[in-house]
N, C-alpha and C positions, 0 to 999 in steps of 0.2 A: 219250941218256938214255932209259931204259925206264920209262915212266910206268905201264904196266900192272903191272909187277913191284912198283913202289913202292906203288901202290894196294893190291895184295894184301897186302903186308907191313903196311900201316897197318890194314887190315881185321882181319888176324890179331891185331895188337897190341890193337886195340879189343875184339875178342871175348875175348881172354885177360884183359883188365882187367875187363870186365863179369862174366866167370865168377868171377874172384877176389873181386869185390865181393859176388856172390851167396853164395859160400862163407863170406865173412866175416860176412854178415848171418845166415846159418844158425847159425854158431858163437855169435854174440852173442845170438840168440834162445834158444838152448839153455842159455846160461850163466846162472847164478843172478844176479839183479839185486843191486846194491849195497844193503846195509842196515846201519844203525848197530847196534852191539852191543846197545844198550838196547831196540831194537825187533825183535830176533831172534824173540821169542816172540809178537809181534803179527801176527795174520793180515791179509793185504792185502785191501782192499775190491775190488780189481781181480782178476778171475779170467779165465784164458784158456780159451776153449771148445775142444772137440776139433776144431772146424772152423777154428780159428786166430783167431777173433774174440775180442774182449775184452768181458766183461760186468761190470757194476758191481752189487755187492750193495746192496740198498736200505737207506737209513739208518733206523734205529729211533729215532724222535723221543724216546721215553722214555729210551733209552740215552744220547742226547745231553744230556738234561736232568739226568741223575743222575751222581753222581761214582762213583769206583771201588768204594766200599763198598755201592752200591746205594741209598743214601738220596737222596731228592730234594733239590734245592737250595732253600733257604729264602730268601725275600726280606724285607728289613728293612721296618719300618713306613712309612718315607718313600720307598719305592721308586717311582720315576717322577715325583717332585715336584722342583721346582727348589729347590736348597739356599738356606737363609736368607741366607747371606753374598752369594750372587749376586743375590738380590732386593734386598738393601741396596745393593750396588754399582750396580745398575741405577737405583734410586731416586736415589742420590747423583749419578749421571751426569746424569739428567734435571734435577735441581735445579741442578747446575753449568752445564749448557747454558742453562737459563732465565736464570740470573744473568748469564752472559756475554752473552746476547742483550740483556738490559736495559742492561748496561754499554755495549755497542756502540751501542744506541739513544741513550743519554745522551751519548756522545761525538760522535754525528753531529749533535746539535742545535747550531746556530750560537750563538756567545756573544750574550747579551742577548735570546735568543728562548726560547719555550716551545712544546712540542709540544701542539697542540690535541687534546683527546680526541675519540674517534670520535663519541660521542653529541652533543657540542657542535658538531662539524663538520656533522653531519646536521641538527641543529636549525637552525643558521645557514643552511644551504643551503635548507631549507624556507621560512624567513622571506624569503630573497632571492627565491626563486621566486614567492612570494605577492606581494611588492612588484613584481616584474617583470610579473606579470599585471595588477596595478592600474594601473601606468604605461602598459602597452599599451592597456588599456581607455580611459584618459584620452586618449591620443594618437589612438586610433581615433574617439573622440567629438568631436574637434575638427573644425571645418569644413574643407573642401578648400581654399578660397580664404580666406586670412587677410589682412585689410587694415589692421587697427589695430596700432600699435606694441606695445601691451601683450600682445596675442594672439601676435604673432611672438616676443616675449620669452618668453612662457609655453611656446610650442612648443619653442623652443631649450633652455629649462631642462629640459623633459620629455625631450627627446632626449639631453641631457647626462646626466641621471639614468639613463636607459635604458642608455647606454654603461657607466656606472659599475657598475650592477647586473649587466650581462652579464659584465664583467671579474671582478667578485667571484664570480659563479656559477662561472666558469671556474676561478678560484683555489680555491674551496672544493670543487670536484668532484674534486680530487686526493686520493689516499689519505692523504698526510701534509701537514699544514698547520702552519706555525710562525707564532706571533704574538709581538709584542714584549711584554716583561714590564711 
């Protein structure tokens, strides 16, 4: 097998193919580009320079804004404003969403319960915190060593009251609070 001869033939074939491609490109470059019949009289914005480069003619903004007769395009009185029907649909959607949200809230309330309003919840929470402060003051005012039965009972009652107030504060600190009807 003669590899040298085979390589020379391959090189000649490649050179011939490259030469044919160059000739085809030259023919295509000189050929008139395809153009629809209705655009035959319209001049192209792309021009080929004598150096072989392509230049683009600048757009005339006034030309783009005017129609073929030369008159400028007029804008209607509501140009740029959202149409009335779209505003109505948007308002209707907002109302529907609010209504659905209220219905879902009503469905989420357990039977026999009522959702406590935000201002009532905050007001109750303030009262509970005030009571907590008072009970804490009473407990701290008691002596460290308690000997009598009545004082022991009073301390136990205050501690029980403190636990109840703390659990109520924890309950009313949540965003949604349900109470029985």
